[in-house]
LUMTIPA-574795 format. One record per atom (N, C-alpha, C): z, y, x; residue in one letter. Coordinates in steps of 0.1 Angstrom, whole numbers, plus 5000, padded with zeros to 4 digits. Atoms other than C-alpha are relative to their C-alpha. Example, Ala and Ser with C-alpha at 12.3 -4.5 7.8 and 13.67 -1.06 7.14 Angstrom:
REM LUMTIPA-574795
500049885009a/507849555123a/500050125009a/500049894991s/507149895137s/500850114992s/
END
This chain:
REM LUMTIPA-574795
500750064994x/786409307803x/500049925002x/500350135002x/786408927795x/498949925007x/501250104994x/784308677819x/499349924991x/501150125008x/781708487810x/500049855002x/500850064993x/780408157810x/499249975000x/501549995000x/778008087826x/498949894998x/500150105004x/777507767807x/498949984987x/501349975017x/776507907775x/499550064997x/501349905000x/773308017771x/499349984986x/501049975014x/771408117737x/499449924998x/501250094999x/769007897723x/498850084992x/501349935003x/767208227713x/499150015012x/500449924993x/766308267746x/498349884999x/500950025002x/762608127748x/499650025018x/499749994986x/762908027789x/498750035005x/501350024997x/758708027794x/500050075000x/500549884999x/758708347783x/500350085009x/499549954990x/760808477805x/499649985011x/500650084991x/759908317829x/498550095007x/501149895003x/756408467824x/500150125010x/500049924997x/757008737823x/500850115015x/500050034991x/759508747855x/498849985013x/501150064996x/756508607877x/498650085000x/501349845005x/754208937862x/500350095009x/499249894996x/756609157874x/500249985015x/500050004984x/756609037911x/498649975005x/500850014996x/753508977909x/498850125005x/500649945003x/752309307900x/500750115014x/499549934983x/755109417933x/499150015009x/500950054987x/753409197956x/498850024997x/500849944999x/750009337950x/499850204997x/500249884999x/750809667950x/500250015015x/499349954981x/753309647985x/498749915009x/500050074987x/750809417998x/498050055003x/501449964999x/747309557988x/500150184994x/500349875007x/747109927970x/500950115009x/499449884993x/749810087987x/499850085014x/500350014992x/748610018021x/498350024997x/500949934995x/745210118011x/500550144992x/500049855006x/746610467997x/500050024988x/500150015015x/745710357963x/501150024988x/498749995008x/749110397951x/501050055008x/499149934992x/751510667964x/501649985002x/497950075002x/754910597948x/499649864992x/499650105003x/755910267946x/501549955001x/498650055005x/759510117933x/500149874993x/499950065000x/759509797938x/501949914985x/499250105009x/761609577911x/500649904997x/499350134999x/762809257923x/501450005002x/498950054999x/765909167918x/500750044986x/499949875012x/766509437889x/499449874988x/501250045010x/763209177871x/500549934984x/498650105014x/765908897851x/500550084991x/499650025012x/767809027835x/499750114991x/500849845009x/765509407824x/499749854994x/500850025005x/763509097811x/500649924988x/499150045007x/766108887792x/500350104993x/499249875009x/767409227775x/498850074992x/501249965010x/763709357764x/499249894992x/499650095012x/763309047745x/500749954995x/499350025010x/765409067725x/500050174992x/499649855002x/764809477713x/498349974984x/500950055014x/762409497679x/499550115000x/500949935008x/760409717658x/501350155000x/499349915002x/762310007652x/501450065009x/499949974988x/764210017683x/499750085011x/499649854991x/764310307712x/500049955017x/498950004977x/764910277755x/499650105008x/499949884987x/765210517780x/499749955011x/499850054985x/764110367811x/500350135011x/500549884998x/763710517841x/499149895014x/500950074992x/761510457875x/499749775003x/499950174999x/762410077882x/500449974987x/500050075014x/762309937850x/498749904993x/501750105001x/758609807848x/500449864994x/499750115012x/759909477839x/500249984985x/500349965011x/761109597808x/499350024988x/500949954998x/758409797804x/498849894991x/500850135012x/756009437794x/500449964996x/499850115012x/758009267774x/499850084990x/500149935009x/757809557753x/497750004995x/501350065003x/753909527755x/499250095002x/501149954997x/753109757777x/498249915011x/501150124999x/749109637788x/500550025015x/500049984984x/748909527825x/498750085005x/501649924989x/745509737832x/500850145002x/498849945002x/748609987822x/500950075010x/498650014992x/751109907842x/499249975018x/501049964990x/748409877871x/499650115003x/500849864997x/746110167867x/500650134999x/499049795005x/748710487858x/500649965018x/499950034988x/750310347893x/498650095013x/501049994989x/746910427912x/499550184991x/500849855003x/746210797892x/499149984992x/500850015006x/743610607874x/499950064982x/500649935014x/742010747836x/501249874991x/499250035005x/744110667809x/501449954998x/499250044998x/746910447804x/501850094998x/498649945003x/751010647807x/499650174997x/500049844997x/749610997819x/498950054999x/500750004994x/745910967825x/500350085015x/499449924986x/747211057860x/500150145009x/499349914999x/748511357854x/502149955009x/498850014999x/752411187860x/499849835012x/500350214993x/753210857888x/500649964989x/500150175008x/753010537875x/501049944997x/498650065001x/756610507880x/500650054991x/499049945008x/757810707855x/498749944984x/500950035008x/756610527823x/499750064985x/499050005015x/756610577782x/498949924992x/500550105008x/754910367753x/500550004987x/499949955013x/754410437715x/500649864997x/499350085008x/755010097708x/499750014983x/499949995010x/753210097679x/500449924990x/499750165004x/754009707667x/501449975004x/499050014995x/757209727682x/501450115010x/498749904997x/760409897704x/499350125008x/500949884991x/759310237721x/501049995011x/500149944988x/759710307754x/499850204999x/499849835001x/760610727756x/499350005016x/500549934989x/759110907780x/501350015015x/499150074985x/760510807814x/499850175002x/500649904988x/761111167837x/500749975015x/500050004977x/761311197879x/501749975000x/499049954995x/764711267874x/501549895000x/499250115006x/767511077877x/501550064989x/499349955008x/769911067843x/499650064989x/500949945011x/767511227823x/499649924993x/501150075006x/766710957805x/501449984984x/498850025004x/770510957791x/500050044979x/500549985019x/770611197761x/499550034993x/500249995008x/767911197746x/499949854993x/499650114998x/768610797744x/500950024989x/498749945010x/771910907726x/499550024989x/500349975010x/769811117703x/499149964992x/501250105008x/767310917695x/501249884986x/499150135009x/770910657682x/500650064996x/499549925014x/771910957661x/499050024991x/501050035012x/768610977645x/500049924994x/499650125010x/769410647636x/500449964985x/499050005007x/772010677623x/500050104983x/500349925010x/770910977602x/499249994989x/501750075013x/767410857587x/500949934993x/499850105007x/769310567579x/501050044990x/499149985014x/772510677560x/499750124990x/500449895005x/770811057552x/498949964992x/501649935002x/766811017545x/500549854997x/500750075000x/767510637540x/498649915002x/500450034999x/765110557559x/500649845016x/499150114986x/764510237590x/500749895002x/498850124993x/765609937599x/501650025002x/498449995008x/769609897588x/500549975016x/498850104991x/770409707621x/499250085017x/500449964988x/768009907647x/500550105008x/498949974988x/769610047686x/499150095006x/500949954992x/768610267707x/501049915017x/499850034991x/768810117748x/500250135007x/500449914986x/769310317778x/500249915015x/500250034983x/768610187816x/500650115007x/499149934988x/770510327843x/500449955010x/499650104989x/770910227880x/501750035006x/498049994997x/775010287892x/499550135009x/499549845000x/774210637908x/499850044994x/499849875012x/773310777876x/501249974993x/499049945008x/776210737870x/501250115002x/499649834990x/777611067882x/499450095001x/500549945004x/775411217868x/500250114990x/499349945016x/776111467837x/499149954992x/500850085009x/773711307815x/500349854995x/499650124998x/774911017820x/501750024989x/497949955007x/779111187807x/500050074991x/500049935012x/777511377785x/499949894984x/500350125008x/775711047765x/501349924995x/498650105004x/778810867768x/500550054989x/499149935004x/781211117757x/499150034980x/500250035012x/778511167725x/500149934993x/500050125001x/778110807722x/501549904988x/498450035006x/781910727714x/500450074989x/499049895006x/783011037702x/499249964981x/500650005014x/780510987669x/499049855000x/500050155009x/780010577666x/499050015004x/501850045002x/776110547675x/499749915008x/500650134996x/774410237681x/499150015009x/500350024982x/773710257723x/500349915007x/499450104988x/773809997744x/499750115014x/500349974985x/773810137781x/500149945010x/499850144999x/773009917800x/499750065023x/500249934992x/773609977837x/499649875013x/500550054992x/771709837869x/500949945013x/498949984990x/774109807896x/500249935015x/500050044992x/772809747925x/500550035016x/498949994990x/775409877949x/500150165010x/501149914996x/772810167961x/499850104994x/500649895005x/771410507955x/499450065008x/500550004991x/769110487975x/500550025013x/499550024986x/770810498010x/501850005000x/497949975006x/774810597996x/499849894989x/499550115008x/776910357984x/500450064989x/498950075009x/778410217954x/501150184996x/498649934999x/781610407962x/499950115003x/500649844999x/780010777967x/499749994991x/499949965018x/779210767929x/500949984990x/498950055011x/781710607914x/501149905011x/498750044992x/785810567925x/499849804998x/499550154998x/785810147940x/498749934994x/501550065002x/782010127927x/500049924988x/500450075010x/782209987899x/500450064984x/499949935006x/781510177869x/500849984982x/499650035007x/782409987843x/502049954996x/498450004997x/786309867854x/500550125002x/499649845001x/786710257856x/499950064989x/500049935014x/785510317819x/500749894992x/499050105006x/788109997808x/500650034985x/499449895014x/790110267784x/499550065000x/500549955009x/787410427774x/499850014987x/499849985013x/787910537739x/498949954993x/500849965011x/785310417713x/499149895008x/501250084994x/783210167740x/500449845002x/499950135002x/783109817742x/498749985014x/501050054989x/782109677778x/499949885006x/499950034997x/780809447794x/498949895011x/501350044986x/779309267827x/500649865005x/500250124992x/778809027849x/498649955010x/501049984989x/776208897870x/498249994992x/500950045003x/772808967869x/498649945004x/501750114993x/770808737885x/500749844996x/499750175008x/772308377869x/499450064983x/501150045015x/769808317839x/501449974993x/498950045015x/772608167814x/501350175000x/499549865008x/774908477819x/499550105001x/501049885001x/772608737819x/499449964987x/500550045015x/771508557786x/501050064993x/499350015009x/774208557774x/500750144997x/499649914998x/775808877784x/499250144993x/500549915004x/773009097773x/499349954982x/500049995014x/772108927736x/501550024990x/499249915005x/776008967732x/499750155001x/499749855004x/775809347736x/499150054994x/500749955012x/772509397721x/500549994978x/499250045014x/774009217689x/501250104996x/499449845006x/777209407690x/499950094998x/500349875012x/775509717684x/499049984996x/500750035016x/773409577662x/501450024984x/499450045012x/776209467637x/500950115000x/498449875001x/779709737649x/498950115000x/500549794999x/776910057648x/500750065009x/499349944987x/778810147683x/499649965005x/500050004989x/778510177712x/500449855009x/499950144989x/778309897741x/500050095015x/500849954982x/778109957784x/500349805003x/500050074991x/777009647800x/499350005014x/500149934987x/777109687837x/499549825007x/500250124991x/775309347858x/499150045006x/501049994990x/774609357893x/498949895004x/501850094995x/771509247908x/499750095016x/500849994987x/770209267943x/498750155003x/501549934996x/767809547958x/499349945006x/501550144996x/765009307970x/499750105009x/500249924988x/763709597986x/500750154999x/499849874997x/763609987994x/500350054986x/500249965007x/764510237971x/498650014998x/501049955004x/760910337975x/499249895012x/500950064988x/758010137996x/500550065014x/500149884990x/758110428018x/501749945011x/498550044999x/762410308023x/499749925012x/500150194993x/762810088056x/501749964997x/498350065002x/766810048040x/500349985025x/500050044989x/767110098080x/501850064998x/499150015002x/770610198068x/501449934995x/499350155000x/771809808059x/499949925014x/500050104991x/772809558079x/499349884995x/501150145003x/770609258087x/500449924994x/499350135009x/773509018072x/500150064987x/499849975019x/773609228040x/498850034994x/501250055007x/769809208034x/499949884999x/500850185006x/769608888035x/501349924995x/498650045015x/773108838015x/499250064987x/500249985016x/771209017988x/498749915000x/501550045005x/767708827993x/500449794993x/498750155008x/770608477989x/499650044983x/500150005021x/770808627953x/499050044994x/501250045005x/767408667945x/500049894983x/500250035010x/767108597907x/498649864997x/501350055003x/763708447908x/500649805003x/500150114996x/764808097928x/501349964985x/499149985002x/767908077905x/499349994982x/501150035013x/765508117872x/499249865000x/500450144993x/763307827887x/500649914995x/498750175003x/766307607888x/500349964987x/500050015013x/767007697854x/499249974988x/501350035011x/763807657835x/500349855003x/499650124993x/764307337852x/500049904985x/499250055011x/767007227824x/499050004988x/500249925007x/764607357795x/498349955002x/501350094996x/761507097806x/498950045004x/501649924989x/759507367829x/500949915012x/499950044986x/759307177858x/499450035009x/500349964990x/757807207892x/498550064997x/501849925004x/754007157879x/500050164988x/500449935009x/754607367846x/500150165008x/499549844999x/756207667867x/498550055009x/500950014990x/753307597894x/498850054991x/501049965012x/750607657862x/501150164995x/499749835013x/752907987850x/498950075011x/500749884989x/752208117887x/498750005000x/501549985003x/748708037883x/498950114990x/500549865013x/748108207850x/499850135001x/499449875001x/750208447858x/499050125016x/500949914989x/748308577891x/498550014995x/501649994999x/744908527878x/499950144988x/500149955005x/745608727848x/500450185003x/499949924992x/747208977869x/498750095005x/500750034997x/744308947885x/498850104996x/501349925010x/741709037861x/500550154996x/499849865005x/743909367852x/499850065013x/500349954993x/743609467883x/498450085005x/501549905004x/739909467883x/499250074991x/500649865008x/739509647851x/500450115005x/499249844993x/742109937864x/498449995004x/500649904991x/740209967891x/498550034994x/501749935004x/736910037874x/500550124986x/500249865008x/738410307856x/499950165005x/500549904994x/737210657864x/501350035005x/498449915001x/740010927876x/499350144988x/500249915012x/739911177846x/499550115007x/500949794997x/738311537844x/500650085004x/498849925004x/739711767860x/500250114993x/500049915004x/738512037839x/501149964989x/499650025011x/740511837812x/501449995005x/499050024996x/744111867830x/500250144993x/499549935002x/744912137816x/500250034979x/499450025017x/745212047776x/500849914997x/499050035003x/747411917757x/501850055005x/499249924997x/750112177770x/501050004991x/499949975014x/750512287734x/499449914990x/500750095013x/749512097702x/498050074995x/501549975006x/746012147697x/499049974990x/500150065010x/744111927675x/500149844991x/499350135001x/744911627679x/501549955004x/498750055003x/748311487664x/500649955011x/499550144994x/751111267692x/499849924993x/500350155015x/751010907682x/501850024999x/499349984998x/755010987690x/500750114995x/499049874998x/757611277676x/499450094990x/500549905006x/757311567654x/500349914986x/499849975022x/757711647610x/498849934996x/501150074998x/753911537614x/500049894997x/499950124994x/754311187628x/501049924983x/498850025013x/757611167597x/499250004988x/500549995009x/754911237570x/500450134993x/499549875010x/756411587562x/498550105002x/501049845004x/753511877554x/500650124997x/499749865002x/754212237555x/499850064987x/500749935010x/754012437525x/498950104999x/500449985003x/752412677514x/500850215007x/499949894989x/752613017541x/499450134995x/500549844996x/751813407540x/500250095012x/499849834987x/751613627568x/499650124999x/499949905011x/751713907548x/501950044998x/498849924995x/755414077549x/500250104989x/499949965007x/756914167518x/500650125007x/499349924995x/758114517525x/501050084995x/499349995008x/759814627497x/501849914994x/498650035004x/763814577486x/501250025013x/498749914990x/767114637503x/500149915013x/500250084991x/767214617538x/501149875007x/498850104990x/769514327559x/499950015013x/500150064989x/770214257591x/499749865008x/500150134995x/769414007616x/500349895001x/499050105002x/772313777615x/499949984983x/500149995017x/771813777576x/498549945000x/500950054998x/767913737582x/499749815008x/499850124991x/768513427606x/500549924993x/498650095013x/771213277580x/499249974993x/500250045017x/769313267550x/498749935007x/500950084999x/766113107566x/500249895005x/498950224995x/768112807583x/500449964987x/499950045011x/769612797551x/498849914994x/501250045009x/766212797530x/498849845007x/500850114992x/764312537558x/501149904999x/498650114999x/767512327556x/500349914990x/499949975014x/767712357520x/498849874994x/501550075006x/763412237514x/499349915012x/500250144993x/763311997542x/501749975009x/498250124996x/766211697548x/499350025012x/499949964990x/764711667580x/500550115015x/499249854989x/765812017599x/501949934999x/498249965003x/769811977606x/500550095014x/499049944990x/771912177632x/500749985005x/498850034998x/774312157654x/500150115019x/499449964989x/775812327686x/501650035004x/498950005000x/779112427701x/500450134992x/499549895007x/781412627676x/499450004985x/500849955010x/778512657648x/500649954986x/499150015013x/780712477620x/500250104996x/499049905008x/783312597605x/500350185009x/499449844995x/783712917629x/498950064997x/500849915003x/780412977624x/498250085006x/500749934988x/778813047654x/500750135013x/499749874990x/780113287681x/499450144995x/500449885005x/777713547665x/500250044986x/500150005015x/778313437628x/498649994993x/501150035004x/774813337624x/499849874987x/500150155006x/775612977613x/500850034987x/498950005012x/778713097587x/499449924987x/500650045017x/778912857554x/498849875002x/500650044996x/776312687569x/500749834994x/499150125000x/778212357571x/500950014984x/498750045005x/780612387547x/498650004984x/501250065014x/776812387519x/499149905007x/501050084997x/774912157537x/500749895007x/499450144996x/777711907555x/500249985012x/500450024987x/778411777585x/499049885005x/501350104997x/775711527586x/498750135007x/500949874997x/773711847586x/499750155010x/500349894989x/775012127609x/501550025003x/498850044995x/777811977629x/499850035018x/499449954985x/779912117667x/499549905009x/500750084990x/778911967696x/501550025014x/499250024985x/780811857727x/499350125008x/500549945001x/780712177749x/499349945017x/500950064988x/777812027774x/498549994999x/501749965009x/774412237767x/499149875006x/501150164995x/772511887788x/500149934992x/500250095010x/774111697759x/499250074989x/501049945006x/772411957735x/499149974999x/501650075001x/769211917741x/499449945005x/500750205000x/768611597756x/500549924988x/499950065012x/770111497722x/499350034991x/500649985017x/768011717698x/498649975007x/502150025000x/764111637722x/500449804997x/499550155005x/766011237713x/499749994984x/500649975016x/766011337675x/498750044999x/501050015007x/763011457671x/499349965008x/501050164999x/761111177690x/500049904991x/500150125010x/762210997662x/500050094986x/500749895013x/760711277636x/501050034991x/499249945001x/763511467632x/499950215001x/500149854989x/763611907639x/501350034997x/498849974995x/766311927652x/500250215005x/500249814997x/767712357658x/501449995009x/499249984989x/769712337689x/500650205001x/499849894996x/772012677698x/500849965012x/499149944991x/772912777729x/500750114999x/499149835007x/775713047729x/499750095003x/501049975004x/774113237744x/499249975017x/500750084995x/771213237773x/500349965015x/499750064990x/772813187808x/500849884995x/499750114997x/774212927793x/499549895001x/501150065003x/771212737793x/500149895011x/500350074985x/771512647828x/500549875004x/500050125000x/773312327826x/499049914995x/500750135008x/770612197803x/498050065004x/501149954989x/767612357829x/498549834995x/501250195003x/765911907832x/500150064990x/501150025013x/765711877795x/499450084995x/501249895003x/764412197792x/498650015001x/501250025001x/761712167813x/499449854996x/500450125002x/761311767806x/499950044987x/500749905021x/761211897767x/498150015000x/501549945005x/758212137773x/499049875010x/500750074994x/756411877797x/499149934991x/500250115008x/756111607775x/499149944994x/501650015008x/752811627754x/499349955018x/500849964988x/751411737787x/500149845014x/500250084988x/752511467812x/500149864989x/499150165005x/753011167781x/498250005001x/501249995006x/748611257776x/499850014981x/500149995011x/749611367745x/500449864985x/499250115006x/751811037731x/501050014995x/498349925003x/754911227729x/499650155002x/500449904994x/755311487720x/501950044991x/499649955007x/759111687710x/500650144996x/500349845006x/758811977684x/501850075000x/498849944999x/762512127691x/499950204997x/499649865001x/763912447680x/501750045012x/499349964996x/766212627703x/500750185002x/499349905006x/768512907691x/500850115021x/500049954991x/769413137722x/500850165000x/499449905001x/771413467719x/500550055014x/500149944994x/771113677750x/499950154999x/500149905001x/770914037762x/501350114995x/498949965001x/773314317760x/500250074985x/499949935015x/775314477734x/500650125002x/499349854996x/778314767738x/500550005019x/499549974978x/779014627775x/499049865006x/500850134996x/777414377799x/501049925005x/499050184985x/778614077824x/499049934999x/501450094999x/776313817842x/500249924991x/499950125008x/777713567819x/498949974986x/500049995018x/777013697782x/498350074999x/501549895006x/773913927787x/498950025007x/502050004993x/771113807809x/499149994988x/501050025010x/767713827793x/499349865008x/500950134999x/765013617816x/499749944992x/501550085008x/762713517788x/499149945012x/501350024990x/760113477823x/500249875003x/499550204992x/762413117830x/499049914987x/500650035013x/761113007799x/498550044996x/501350025006x/757513117797x/498849915016x/501150074991x/756812977830x/500449895003x/499450114995x/758212677824x/498949934985x/501650095002x/754412477809x/501649934984x/499750075019x/755212397767x/500650044995x/499149905008x/757612627755x/499250144992x/499949845009x/756612887730x/501150034999x/499249894998x/758813227734x/499950084989x/500149915012x/759813427705x/501450095004x/498749885000x/761613757709x/499650114986x/499749935009x/762013917678x/500750165002x/499449884992x/763014287681x/500950044983x/500049955011x/763714287640x/500349894991x/499950025004x/764614157609x/499149864991x/501350125002x/761414017594x/499449965006x/500650114983x/759813907628x/500249875002x/499250074993x/763213697633x/499449884985x/499950075009x/762613597601x/498349924999x/501550084998x/758513467602x/500149915010x/499850154993x/759113327633x/500649925002x/499050134999x/761613107632x/499349914987x/500250115011x/760012947596x/498849945007x/501249994994x/757012977619x/500549785010x/499450114993x/759212757647x/500349884994x/499750155010x/760412517623x/499649914988x/501250005010x/757512487606x/499449895010x/501050014989x/755612397639x/499849905008x/500550114989x/754312137668x/500350015013x/499450024992x/756012237691x/501550085006x/498749874997x/759312377713x/499650105002x/499849865001x/760312697707x/501350025006x/498949924994x/762712917727x/500350094989x/499449895007x/764213157701x/500950105002x/498949944995x/765713427713x/500750164990x/500049915016x/767713617693x/501350135012x/499349934991x/769113957710x/501250064995x/498849944999x/772814077707x/499950124998x/500049835008x/772014447704x/499650024988x/500949945008x/769514347678x/500449944985x/499550135010x/771814097656x/500550114985x/499149965008x/773514377639x/499650184998x/500349824991x/771814727651x/498950054984x/500249955013x/770914947623x/498450014994x/501649974997x/767115007636x/498749894995x/500350145004x/766614627628x/499749964994x/500350035014x/766814607594x/498850034997x/501249965008x/764414547572x/499949904987x/499650115017x/764014417535x/499349855005x/499950194999x/763714007536x/498250015000x/501749965002x/759813997541x/499049894988x/500050065009x/759713697515x/500149785004x/499850115003x/760613337508x/498549845009x/501050114998x/756713207521x/499750065013x/501049944991x/756213447551x/500449915018x/500450014986x/755113327582x/499550055008x/500749934991x/754213487615x/499549945010x/500950084989x/751513347638x/501150055014x/499849964988x/752813337673x/498950045007x/501049884991x/750813547702x/499450094988x/500549915013x/750113827673x/501250145006x/499149874999x/751814167686x/500050064986x/499649935014x/752814437658x/499850165014x/499949864998x/751814827667x/501350094995x/499249905009x/754715037657x/500150125001x/500549854998x/753615347668x/498350005006x/501649974991x/749815437677x/499850185004x/500449784995x/748615757694x/498449935009x/500749984981x/746015787728x/499950035009x/499849924985x/747415927752x/500949835014x/499450104989x/749215587768x/500549924988x/499750185011x/750015197755x/501749995010x/498650024995x/753615157759x/500149834995x/499850185001x/754514707757x/501349985004x/498250074997x/758114587755x/499849914988x/499650125009x/759614357730x/501549995003x/498050014999x/763914297720x/500150094994x/499449894999x/765914557724x/499950115004x/501149914995x/763614777741x/498750054988x/500649955002x/761314807713x/500650204990x/499849925002x/763615107696x/499950105009x/500249874999x/764115277721x/498850125009x/502049914996x/760215327737x/500150044990x/500149905011x/759515407698x/500850175001x/499049884996x/762915707705x/499350085014x/500049984981x/761315747741x/498950124991x/501349955010x/757915817722x/499850164994x/499849925017x/758916067697x/499150115007x/500449864997x/756516377701x/498249995006x/501350094990x/753516167720x/498949964997x/500750095004x/750316007714x/500149885001x/500450164990x/751315617723x/499649894989x/499850145006x/750515307710x/501149915007x/498450094998x/754115107710x/499349854992x/500350085010x/753214757708x/501449915006x/498950135000x/756114497701x/499449914997x/500450155000x/755014187716x/500349854992x/499050155005x/757213947699x/500249884998x/499750104995x/756213697712x/499350035016x/500850034987x/755813567749x/499149915004x/500650154994x/754213247750x/499549974986x/500649914996x/752213337738x/499650125000x/499549875002x/751813697744x/498350054998x/501750005007x/748313877726x/500150115010x/500449884991x/747014017752x/498650104994x/501249955006x/743814097736x/500750184997x/499749895007x/745814367715x/500850135011x/499449914989x/747314497751x/498450105003x/501549994993x/743814507766x/499350134993x/501049865006x/742314697737x/500350165001x/499049895001x/745414937738x/499350115009x/499949964982x/744515037774x/499150044999x/501849974999x/740615057773x/499950084993x/499949915007x/741715337748x/500450075002x/499149914993x/744415507764x/500150065009x/500049974989x/743715447795x/501549965013x/498250054994x/747515407804x/501249934997x/499050125006x/749915127807x/501450025004x/499049994998x/753615137805x/500849854998x/499150105002x/755614817807x/501649974997x/499050014998x/759114847797x/500849894994x/499350155003x/761614557794x/501649985009x/498550044999x/765314447796x/500049915011x/499750024989x/765014217824x/500350045018x/500349954986x/764814237861x/498850015002x/500849934995x/762514427880x/498549875005x/501250034990x/761014167905x/499749824991x/500050125006x/759813837890x/499650034987x/499949965009x/760414007855x/498549954985x/500850055007x/757713907824x/498750105002x/500649824998x/756514307831x/498749975011x/500549984990x/754814207859x/498849914999x/500250075009x/752813927838x/498750074999x/500749945012x/751614157817x/499150165008x/501049914992x/750614447848x/499049925007x/500350034992x/748914217866x/498050004990x/501150085008x/746514087838x/499050174992x/500749855007x/745614447828x/499450065015x/500249984984x/745114517869x/498949905000x/500750114999x/742714207865x/498350034991x/501650085011x/740414277836x/500050164992x/500049875007x/741214667828x/499750125008x/499249874984x/741414837862x/499050044997x/501049855002x/738315057856x/500550084984x/499849945015x/739615147825x/501350135007x/498649974995x/742715307842x/499350175000x/500649924995x/742715657848x/502050015003x/498549984992x/746915637862x/500649825007x/499550084996x/748415317880x/500849954987x/499050095006x/750415067856x/501250015003x/498250014996x/754015137858x/501149924988x/498650055006x/757314957850x/501150084995x/498649995002x/760915037831x/500349895000x/498750064996x/763414817841x/501449975002x/499050004989x/766314697855x/500350005009x/499950034984x/767514687887x/500249835001x/499650204995x/767614317903x/501249985001x/498750035000x/770914297897x/500749954986x/499449995013x/773514137871x/499950084989x/499749845018x/774114307836x/501450055003x/498849904999x/776914557842x/501049984993x/499449975015x/779914537822x/500650084995x/499749855007x/781614857819x/499150124997x/501049955011x/779215047790x/500050115014x/500849884994x/778815377815x/499249905010x/501550104993x/776815107840x/499349915000x/500950085004x/775614917819x/498550084996x/501249915002x/773615257803x/499450045012x/500749954988x/772715337837x/499149855004x/501250134994x/771314967846x/498749974986x/501350035018x/769714907808x/498350125004x/501049934996x/766015107810x/501350104984x/499649955012x/767515377785x/498950114995x/501549885007x/764915667763x/500050075013x/500849844993x/765415967789x/499249895014x/500550094988x/764215677820x/498750064991x/500950045004x/761915567797x/498450094993x/501549825006x/760015957782x/500150055019x/500349944984x/760316037824x/499049945005x/500450045001x/758415777826x/498450004992x/500949975006x/756115837801x/498750135004x/500649874998x/755516187807x/499150025012x/500849954983x/754416137848x/498849904995x/501450095004x/751815867833x/498950134996x/501049915005x/750216137808x/499850105005x/500149854994x/750616417831x/499249945014x/500950054986x/748916157858x/498350135007x/
END
């Protein structure tokens, strides 16, 4: 990490523009802190004072095709990308329009950038911006090399504070960018604190750039983010390097945080002398002095201040005329409706789904679920060059369940590839790729392993809603789980209800090969993120084998199927419990309903059946407390209570992890005998 000559200044910098945007950022902060926060019109406020100069210098170098993953203190850069001042003021007040229509805090930005760089949707979690940004960087290279699309020199940029360098997202993105040599600029604003915690608690020695000095495949630059000349030189050098070399770089600039972490933060943990020293480093006076060298003297500077104050004042007046959005609209855009998002997904990439049918072929050789899933993936990858797959061990090994066997050999490492062992990186990378117009199919080896990715999964699901349909990241997450011949707490979890409870996710739980084909193909051609649950016990189960349903078979979500019909009892189930329920209902006049999807689920079929049979039994492998069966029972009680001749009942796992020994497992998992006993009890009630 070489020292830079602060006197060497690029002729590319328009210092008048730099001054205008820095002054604009300061005026926005001033109005919020002195007027809007005291009036309780803004509830979350994060000052960018001290961070503003370097961000503006960075933002002015970005162009169409680039994307930026920012965080809550990134407004100065966002202004340079073209975010309207009315949005920059109206969104923190939660008013209609803007970034989120009042659904999210105003410090969390997004910007579709129709004529310039895109600001990827920010999230409130620290470090969550890194892996979607590296996903965008990989999509840039994929589209450039495989699809022949996009600017040849487009890059991705991600901003973070020094405290975020301790997060898993930072290290995951760093690993992906360096091992794959992706055009990603990691820009670290080091102000020495994570709220009240000094940087030495986040990074040994408090300097992430020094610690990464020997990190292979990474170019590192660093310096003073308050020195106009040095900051301009460093940002230009970093951006130029990533553009030309198509390789990652990390730029660390030291900056002061001139206000608290947020407006409510009094900074009592800092000494008076330390705060005074920070204000000495304020980049604004340095910028004014520097601009004087470029014929922007006191008169010009004061004129700029007046113009900026007038523009911000006018924008504030306009923003305050905005109403709050109508409350009844707040339930819109959880899922794709009829209005396509501005950024993300196959539709925005110009792809149109081919013709399909929801009628499955029923003749031909029966195949197992592994073969059905693999064949569907193969066909969709072959027919749509925007589909690509990745996860741990899915390449030469073909996945730990052999579902992807042979796909890398057929389609190459650009389309089917292994990843590092980091689930946050797998899902976050998929999000960035989907935003760039690809259809990523990410595999999580076992359901339990999704837990490190829970933040990325949640943020992906809420993206359409919290950006008021500006952005969406339709991805497919394949996730095996459930018991096999044995169980254990690490590989046999189901817990599908967690994803149902995360807004924005479709959840598929096929019980057989034909349904797996139809639901997977619907997922790969859809416009919403999907959890595709592959039950381990059904992958090669003889009951689950079905004839190939057809190359065009697509099964809509929310459509259940009656696998057995009768009039004495309704049995609602899914996944590996379907064949057990069928066996248990032998000799009983019963409706056995395989839900096939849990979000959405077929309420109409269940309610119609219950009103006719007047009894309802719900069977699932998940735990009893808080399982999805409780939701079904509540709906039946709410909407069909007067039709019931017996209580709504459930047969489930007890509230324990999945036991390992087969005898213990069979005792815990709902058995045919337990299910039959409950059927007999309800029918005889």
